[in-house]
LOKOL-870620 format. One record per residue (C-alpha): residue in three letters; x, y, z. Coordinates in steps of 0.001 Angstrom, whole numbers, plus 524288, in hexadecimal, padded with zeros to 5 digits. Layout:
  residuo      X      Y      Z
      ALA      X      Y      Z
...
This chain:
  residuo      X      Y      Z
      UNK  1D6AC  243E4  D7AC8
      UNK  1D9B3  251AD  D7F4E
      UNK  1E672  2591B  D800F
      UNK  1ECA6  25A29  D8D79
      UNK  1EC7F  268E6  D8AFB
      UNK  1DD92  268DA  D8A7C
      UNK  1DB5F  26DFB  D9831
      UNK  1CC8C  26E45  D977F
      UNK  1CB0F  25FFA  D93B5
      UNK  1D5FC  25B92  D9CB2
      UNK  1CF6A  261B4  DA87E
      UNK  1C241  25C2D  DA459
      UNK  1C705  24E36  DA2D8
      UNK  1CEAB  24EAD  DAF8F
      UNK  1C25B  25332  DB680
      UNK  1BA20  248AB  DAFFD
      UNK  1C3B3  23E9C  DB543
      UNK  1C2AC  243D7  DC32E
      UNK  1D020  249C5  DC34F
      UNK  1D297  254D1  DCCFD
      UNK  1D355  262D5  DC78B
      UNK  1E1DD  263D6  DCAEF
      UNK  1E4F9  258A6  DC1AB
      UNK  1E4B9  261AD  DB5ED
      UNK  1EEC8  26AA5  DBC3A
      UNK  1F7E1  25F04  DBE56
      UNK  1F6B9  25AE0  DB020
      UNK  1F851  268D8  DAB76
      UNK  204CD  26A75  DB34D
      UNK  20A5B  25DBF  DADF6
      UNK  2078F  2614E  D9FC0
      UNK  20BBE  26F86  D9F6E
      UNK  21593  270F5  DAA88
      UNK  21C2D  263AB  DAB60
      UNK  21B93  26076  D9CC8
      UNK  2175B  25252  D9EC7
      UNK  21758  249F8  D927C
      UNK  20DAE  23F6F  D969F
      UNK  20254  23F4D  DA009
      UNK  20860  233E3  DA756
      UNK  213A3  23CF5  DAAFE
      UNK  20ABA  2459F  DB337
      UNK  20E23  241AD  DC11E
      UNK  203F0  24A25  DC7E0
      UNK  1F7D3  24325  DC2BB
      UNK  1F24D  23592  DC4C5
      UNK  1F21B  22A2B  DBB45
      UNK  1E383  22C7F  DB980
      UNK  1E62A  23A88  DB54C
      UNK  1F0A2  23607  DABCF
      UNK  1E718  22C43  DA5F6
      UNK  1DD15  23714  DA414
      UNK  1E72F  23F2F  D9CD9
      UNK  1EBFB  233F3  D9473
      UNK  1DE18  2303E  D9098
      UNK  1D91B  23DD2  D8D7F
      UNK  1E43D  24719  D8A1C
      UNK  1EF7E  246D0  D8088
      UNK  1FC10  24D2D  D84E7
      UNK  200D8  2512A  D7764
      UNK  1FB45  25167  D69A9
      UNK  20781  25665  D62D5
      UNK  2128F  24D81  D5E84
      UNK  21FF6  2537E  D5C9E
      UNK  224B5  24FDD  D4EF6
      UNK  2312E  257BE  D4DBC
      UNK  23929  26053  D56B1
      UNK  24367  2687A  D4F85
      UNK  24C9A  2720F  D5615
      UNK  25454  27C97  D4EF6
      UNK  2631E  27C1F  D4E02
      UNK  26496  28690  D5873
      UNK  25B50  27F43  D61AA
      UNK  252C4  28B3C  D6318
      UNK  246EF  28650  D5BAF
      UNK  23F48  2799C  D5BA5
      UNK  2346F  2767C  D5218
      UNK  22A95  26C73  D56C4
      UNK  221FD  2651B  D4D2E
      UNK  215FB  25E9A  D530E
      UNK  20C17  25537  D4D5E
      UNK  1FE05  255B8  D521B
      UNK  1F557  249EB  D547E
      UNK  1EEA3  24C38  D4756
      UNK  1FB7F  24C18  D3FDF
      UNK  1FDA8  25ABB  D3E3F
      UNK  20A8D  261BF  D4090
      UNK  20DA7  26E4D  D47C4
      UNK  219D2  2751C  D4C87
      UNK  21E9E  27D11  D5808
      UNK  22BBE  283DA  D5988
      UNK  233A8  2862B  D65E7
      UNK  23D26  291A1  D65C5
      UNK  247BC  2925F  D7018
      UNK  24CDB  2A033  D708A
      UNK  25A19  2A2E7  D7680
      UNK  25347  2AB99  D8066
      UNK  24C32  29F67  D858E
      UNK  23F8E  2A4DE  D7FE2
      UNK  23A4E  29807  D7AA2
      UNK  22ED4  2993B  D7155
      UNK  2255A  28F76  D6B54
      UNK  21E56  29219  D5E8B
      UNK  21239  289AC  D5F05
      UNK  20893  28529  D549A
      UNK  1F9EE  2870A  D55A4
      UNK  1F5F2  2811D  D4882
      UNK  1FA4A  27668  D3F3A
      UNK  1FE73  27E1C  D335B
      UNK  1F9C5  28C04  D316F
      UNK  1EE19  291EE  D2A31
      UNK  1F419  29F5F  D27F0
      UNK  1FBC3  29C65  D1B51
      UNK  20641  2A6BF  D1D31
      UNK  20F09  2A601  D1133
      UNK  21BD8  2A67F  D18BF
      UNK  218F8  29B9C  D227B
      UNK  21B82  28D04  D2148
      UNK  210E5  289D2  D2B21
      UNK  206EB  290D9  D22B3
      UNK  20A97  28824  D173D
      UNK  205D3  27C62  D1EF9
      UNK  1F7D2  280F7  D1F0B
      UNK  1EF04  27EED  D2AB8
      UNK  1EB32  271D5  D30BC
      UNK  1E508  27476  D3DF1
      UNK  1E5A2  27C04  D4AA6
      UNK  1ED0A  2762B  D5602
      UNK  1E5B7  272B3  D625C
      UNK  1E964  27A36  D6E96
      UNK  1F030  26E5A  D745A
      UNK  1F879  26C93  D6805
      UNK  1FD67  27A77  D69F5
      UNK  1FFD4  27846  D787F
      UNK  2074D  26BBA  D75AD
      UNK  210F9  2730D  D6D0F
      UNK  21377  27CB0  D7814
      UNK  21472  27211  D8269
      UNK  21DF1  26A4A  D79FC
      UNK  226BB  2762A  D7805
      UNK  2262C  27978  D868A
      UNK  22A71  26BB2  D8A11
      UNK  23554  26BEB  D8002
      UNK  23AD2  278B1  D851B
      UNK  23922  2742B  D932D
      UNK  241F3  26895  D9033
      UNK  24C15  2726A  D8B54
      UNK  24AEC  27A2D  D9803
      UNK  243F1  284EE  D9099
      UNK  2367D  28B1A  D91A3
      UNK  22D02  28EC1  D86E5
      UNK  22B50  29D73  D87BD
      UNK  22366  2A1A2  D7BD1
      UNK  218BD  29B68  D738E
      UNK  21528  2A093  D6628
      UNK  20944  29B8D  D5EC7
      UNK  20E9F  29D63  D511C
      UNK  21368  290CD  D4AD9
      UNK  20885  28932  D4432
      UNK  1FE95  29388  D4440
      UNK  1F4FD  29BB2  D4446
      UNK  1F218  29B88  D530F
      UNK  1E659  2A49D  D523D
      UNK  1DF8E  29B19  D48FE
      UNK  1E07A  29118  D53F5
      UNK  1DD81  29AB5  D5EAB
      UNK  1D623  2926B  D688B
      UNK  1E06E  287AF  D68D3
      UNK  1EB5D  291C4  D6987
      UNK  1E439  298AE  D748C
      UNK  1E288  28C29  D7C57
      UNK  1F0CC  28876  D7A61
      UNK  1F54D  295C5  D7F7B
      UNK  1EC7A  29468  D8B4F
      UNK  1F27A  28722  D8E68
      UNK  20076  28B90  D8C44
      UNK  1FECE  297D8  D9479
      UNK  1F733  29185  D9F89
      UNK  1FEB7  292F1  DAC41
      UNK  1FC18  284B8  DAFCB
      UNK  20090  27FCC  DA280
      UNK  20C38  28545  D9AED
      UNK  20ADD  29284  DA1AE
      UNK  20F4C  29A0A  D95CB
      UNK  20E68  2A8DF  D95CE
      UNK  20476  2AE53  D8C2C
      UNK  20E51  2B901  D8931
      UNK  21785  2AEC8  D8399
      UNK  20D92  2A976  D7A05
      UNK  20C5E  2AF93  D6C7B
      UNK  201F7  2AD4B  D6238
      UNK  206CF  2AFBE  D5462
      UNK  1FBEF  2B20B  D4A95
      UNK  1F99D  2B687  D3CA8
      UNK  1EF41  2BF15  D4333
      UNK  1E207  2B897  D43DA
      UNK  1DB89  2C50E  D487C
      UNK  1CF7B  2BFD4  D4FCE
      UNK  1D7FF  2B6E6  D5814
      UNK  1E17B  2C1C5  D5BAD
      UNK  1D624  2C853  D6299
      UNK  1D2ED  2BBE2  D6A0A
      UNK  1E147  2B9AF  D6CEB
      UNK  1E31F  2C66A  D744E
      UNK  1D78C  2C333  D7D08
      UNK  1DC10  2B54B  D7FE0
      UNK  1EAB2  2B7B0  D80FF
      UNK  1EDDE  2C603  D839E
      UNK  1FB98  2C28A  D8854
      UNK  1FF30  2B999  D7CF1
      UNK  2074E  2BF8A  D7203
      UNK  2028E  2C14C  D641C
      UNK  20B20  2C05B  D57F8
      UNK  205DE  2C410  D4A9C
      UNK  20B5B  2BDDA  D3E4A
      UNK  20B69  2CA48  D3659
      UNK  215C5  2C8D0  D2B99
      UNK  21093  2D43F  D239A
      UNK  20B77  2E1CC  D26D5
      UNK  201F4  2E3C6  D1B8D
      UNK  1F5E7  2DBFC  D1805
      UNK  1FA3F  2D9DF  D0A08
      UNK  2075B  2D3FC  D0DA5
      UNK  20235  2CC1F  D1908
      UNK  1F757  2C5FA  D10FE
      UNK  2017B  2C14D  D073F
      UNK  208D9  2B95D  D1189
      UNK  1FE64  2B729  D1C01
      UNK  1F0B7  2B43E  D16EB
      UNK  1EAB0  2B67E  D2463
      UNK  1EC35  2C514  D2208
      UNK  1E0C5  2C474  D1891
      UNK  1D782  2C183  D23D5
      UNK  1DE10  2C9F1  D2E25
      UNK  1E464  2D5F8  D27CC
      UNK  1EE21  2DE7A  D2EDB
      UNK  1E474  2E910  D32AA
      UNK  1DC37  2DF04  D39E2
      UNK  1E821  2D908  D405A
      UNK  1EE69  2E59E  D450A
      UNK  1E1D4  2EAF0  D4AE6
      UNK  1DFF8  2DE0B  D5225
      UNK  1EDE7  2DE57  D571D
      UNK  1EC06  2EC4F  D5BCE
      UNK  1E0BF  2E726  D63FC
      UNK  1E938  2DBEC  D68C5
      UNK  1F3F6  2E526  D6D61
      UNK  1EA05  2EE2C  D73DC
      UNK  1E403  2E29F  D7B2D
      UNK  1F09A  2DBC6  D7F4D
      UNK  1FB31  2E635  D7E8D
      UNK  203C0  2DBB0  D7877
      UNK  20D37  2DD51  D6D4F
      UNK  209F6  2D63F  D60A0
      UNK  214E7  2CEC3  D59E3
      UNK  214FF  2CF3F  D4B13
      UNK  21C01  2C48B  D437C
      UNK  2219F  2C8E2  D367C
      UNK  2285A  2BEC3  D2DFA
      UNK  23282  2C4B9  D24E8
      UNK  2313B  2BFAD  D16F8
      UNK  23A49  2C53D  D0CA0
      UNK  23384  2CD75  D0236
      UNK  22626  2CA74  D080B
      UNK  22466  2D25D  D1488
      UNK  231F4  2D79E  D17A6
      UNK  232D4  2E457  D100E
      UNK  23523  2F114  D172B
      UNK  22796  2F547  D12CB
      UNK  22255  2E940  D19B3
      UNK  229B3  2EDA7  D25D3
      UNK  22392  2FB27  D2506
      UNK  21619  2F4F1  D23A0
      UNK  2189F  2ECE5  D2FC6
      UNK  21D6E  2F8B6  D3752
      UNK  21130  30022  D3367
      UNK  20835  2F4D5  D3724
      UNK  20E1F  2F351  D44B9
      UNK  21099  301A4  D47E3
      UNK  20CF0  3050C  D55E7
      UNK  20939  2F6E6  D5898
      UNK  20D44  2EEFA  D647D
      UNK  21492  2E58D  D5BB3
      UNK  220EC  2DDA8  D59F6
      UNK  224F3  2D82C  D4CC4
      UNK  22C46  2CB52  D4B63
      UNK  2336E  2CA43  D3E6B
      UNK  23499  2BC05  D3A5D
      UNK  23DFB  2B827  D2F6D
      UNK  236F6  2B01B  D2520
      UNK  23B0D  2A1EA  D25F2
      UNK  23C31  29A90  D1943
      UNK  23691  28D4F  D1C57
      UNK  23A43  2803E  D16E0
      UNK  2314E  27B91  D0C0C
      UNK  22E3C  28959  D0766
      UNK  2385A  28A56  CFC8D
      UNK  22E27  28FBF  CF32D
      UNK  22B44  29B70  CFBC4
      UNK  230C3  2A88E  CF797
      UNK  230A7  2ADAB  D0594
      UNK  23DFE  2B083  D0B4D
      UNK  2435A  2B5E9  D17ED
      UNK  24577  2C47B  D198B
      UNK  253A6  2C86F  D1B9D
      UNK  257E7  2CC00  D295C
      UNK  25B8F  2D9B5  D24E4
      UNK  24DF3  2DC27  D1F4C
      UNK  24765  2D711  D2BA1
      UNK  24F8F  2E0BD  D3358
      UNK  24BBF  2EBDF  D2A2E
      UNK  23D8C  2E7C8  D2BA4
      UNK  23ED5  2E7AE  D3A6D
      UNK  24526  2F525  D3AA9
      UNK  23947  2FB3F  D341B
      UNK  230E5  2F657  D3F5C
      UNK  23B0F  2FABD  D492A
      UNK  23A70  30894  D43B1
      UNK  22C20  30967  D47C1
      UNK  22E56  302E7  D54FF
      UNK  22873  2F5A7  D51C6
      UNK  23039  2EB2E  D5926
      UNK  23411  2DEEF  D51D7
      UNK  23C8B  2D2D3  D5278
      UNK  24347  2CB43  D479D
      UNK  24125  2BD0C  D4AFF
      UNK  24CA0  2B3CF  D49D2
      UNK  249A1  2A765  D4234
      UNK  24F79  29C98  D4A46
      UNK  247FD  29075  D4612
      UNK  24858  28FAF  D3743
      UNK  251ED  28440  D3755
      UNK  246BF  27BA5  D3C3A
      UNK  23BE6  28268  D346B
      UNK  23634  2880F  D40F2
      UNK  23728  29663  D3D6F
      UNK  22B2B  29E9B  D3AA5
      UNK  22511  29A61  D2DE2
      UNK  22C89  28D83  D2D03
      UNK  223D9  28539  D3594
      UNK  21F79  277D1  D30F0
      UNK  22888  2755D  D25AA
      UNK  23319  26B26  D27AD
      UNK  22CDF  26212  D31B7
      UNK  21FC3  26328  D2B12
      UNK  22524  25CA6  D1EFA
      UNK  22C37  25240  D26DE
      UNK  220FB  24D9B  D2F6F
      UNK  21525  250DD  D272E
      UNK  20C10  25B7A  D2291
      UNK  2087B  264F6  D2D89
      UNK  1FB3A  267C3  D27C7
      UNK  1F74E  25A3E  D237B
      UNK  1E954  2567E  D2643
      UNK  1E96F  247DE  D2864
């Protein structure tokens, strides 16, 4: 069977069954605008059309296993199980400004092996199909709709690396941003990447309006290689020259994520290195406090103090590099950056198991 989000095959099978061309538009409206849960709930199509859908297309391939909301009700972590018994997570963030954001997964596990990240400890199982990505977004949209809220931002950054699953990520963005589907603005979609350089070049051609966030975390090759092995393949000189091209092509600011780890990358010399690397760039730095994740008691990594983060930020401010210190608001449910896939993974099974 095919996913209901597979537009090409849906149109083909409808045509093969002598359905009129407008039938697809009716189904599309029911799925993405009216949030129907079963094909039999679509009132605008015939019983024959419903039979065609039931016989050829599955509505959902993700099963919600757990749904945990933080004590302040701002954050919800969703754990899904796929049809082949794998587990993935998405996180909804409800900001007080009504700027609701979804962090969505594009892989099961992660192949990047960053030393500070719980997801990286899982290893890599497989890429998600485009419809598995879309289903996470559709589920979150429905959930917020029931709360009289709208999903405003989508960030591809949870189970990760999106550029190593580029074609499925691309197709999911096209579906989400289609005017006749979820009608999401490309400007409100962000791809967060460790910087897979060849795909950055393709990205700016395919999605010039979509935002790009770089997981930087260190401003020298030596330090970055020690915490992010991907830097061995794509050193900083290669990255920065590519990003200069990206900015020239799109005139868009690049967001740089910098996780603050005590005694690892938070010295004032590290701050000066970062200021030097980003001087005169169209850039914005997001400082992310390191989150100590459950099950990592053997790790020597600790959070940087708030006072040191502020000192670090001031060095960038002195050379006119804008930055934001991110507030960690989801660590009570292990949904903060670097904590993903810890508690529920142990309760329901191994995320990366290969049955």
